[in-house]
N, C-alpha and C positions, 0 to 999 in steps of 0.2 A: 944612236940609241933611242929607241922608241918605247916609252913606257906608257902603259895605260892603267888607269885606275880601274880597279875591279869593283863593280857595283855592289857585290855581296859584302865587302868589308865595311861599307858605310851605310848599309841599309838599316833603317829603323822603321818599325811599323807605326802607323798613325796614332795608336793609343800611347806609345812611348813618347812620341813628340808632344802630344797634348798634355801628358803628365808632366814633362819637363817644363813646358810653358806655364802650366797652372801652378807649379811649385815656385817658379820664378815670379809670376804675377802675385802670388800670395805673399812672398817675401817682400816685394816692393810695397804692397798694401800695408803690411805689418810695420815696415820701417816708416812709412808716411804717417800711420796712426800714432806711433810712438813719438815722432817728431811733433805732431800736432798736440799731443798731450803735454809734452815738455814745454812747448811755447805757450800754450794756453794757461798752464798752471803758474808759470812765472808771471804772466801778465795779470792773472787773477790775484796772486799774492801781492803784487805791487798795488793793485787797486784797493784791496782790503786794508793795506797799511795806510794808504792815503785817506780812506774813509774814516778810519778810527782816529786819525790825528785831527780831522775836521770836526768830529763829534765831541772831542774833549774840550770842555769849557772851564776856564778858571774864573771863579765867581768871587766878587768883592762888592762892597757897598756900605750903606749907612742905614741904620734903623732908627726912625724917629717916631715920636708921638705928637699930639697936638701941642704939647709944651716944649718940645725940643728933642735932642738925641736921647736914646735910651741905652744905659750901660747894662752889661751883663744879660742881654737877651740871648736865649738859647736858640741855636740854629743847628738843626739835625737833618741829616740825609734820611729820608723816610725808609723804614725797614732795616736800618742799621743803627749802630751806636756811634757812628762817625759824625763829628760835629765840631762846633766852635761857639764862642760867645763874643759879644761886642765889647769894645773897650769903653772907656769913660766918655768918649765922644760919639758913641754909637757906631763906630766903624768896625768892620770885620773883613776877613779874607778867609774863604773856605780852605781848609788845609790840603785838599787834594783836588785834582781836576774832576769835573763831573761829566757824565754822559748826557746827551740830549735825551730828554724824557725823564731824567731823575727828578725827584721832588724834594724841595727843602721845606722844613717846617720851622716857622719862626714863632716862639712862644715866650711869654713874659707874664708873671703873675699880675692879674688885674686888667690884662689886655686881651683882646680877641686873638686867638691863635690863627695864623695864616699859613696856607700851603701854596708854594709857588713852583710850577713846573719849569724845568730848564729847557730852553731852546738854544739855537746857535747864536742868538743875539743877546744872551743873558749874562754877559761878562760883568756888567755892573747892574746890581739889583739894589735900588734904594726903596726901602719898604717903610710904610707908615702904619703903625699898629693903632687901631682905635681902642678907646677905653671899653671895657666890658661892663655892660650895665647889669648889675646884680640886684636881685630882689633881696631885701633885708627882712628876714623874718624875726619878729620880736613878740614877746608875750604881751597881750593887752593889759593895760593897767586897770585894776579893779578898785572901786571906791566903796564897796560893800564891807561893812564891819560885822564880823561874826563874834558872838559871845558864846561861851560855854557855861552850862549850869553845873554846879557842884552837887553831888549827892552826899548826903550824910549817912 
C-alpha cells in the first residue's frame, strides 16, 4: 500500500503562518508580562512591609530641669492631640510607635518648649528643659504726693 500525502490538504499561505506565529508569540509575551508583574508586586509588598517596621520607633525617656526630674511635662506629637505626660520621676513612654520624621513637643509652664524630630536612633530621648527667662513688667513706684483743692 503506497499512500502519499497530498500537498493541497496541508497547504497554508505565508500570511496564515505568520499570523499563527504572531498570535503564539503575543500570548507568550503576555504570559511573561503577567508573571513579571505577579513576582515584582509580591517582592515590592514584602519590601514595603519591612521598611515600615524599621521606621516605627517606640520612644521613652526622662525629662529633667537644672534642679532634677520634672513631673507632668506635656509631650505631644506635633499636629495631633496624641501625647502623654511624665510621671513624678520625669519618666515617660509615648503611647504609640512613632514614624521617622515625626516631631515631639515637650512643654512645661515656666520652661522653654522644645521640639525634637524622631529618627531611627530615637528610642530613648532624655530631654533637659531650660528655665524660660521672662521679663516681669511692673508699674513704677511714684513718690509724688498729689493734693486736691476743695471749692466752696
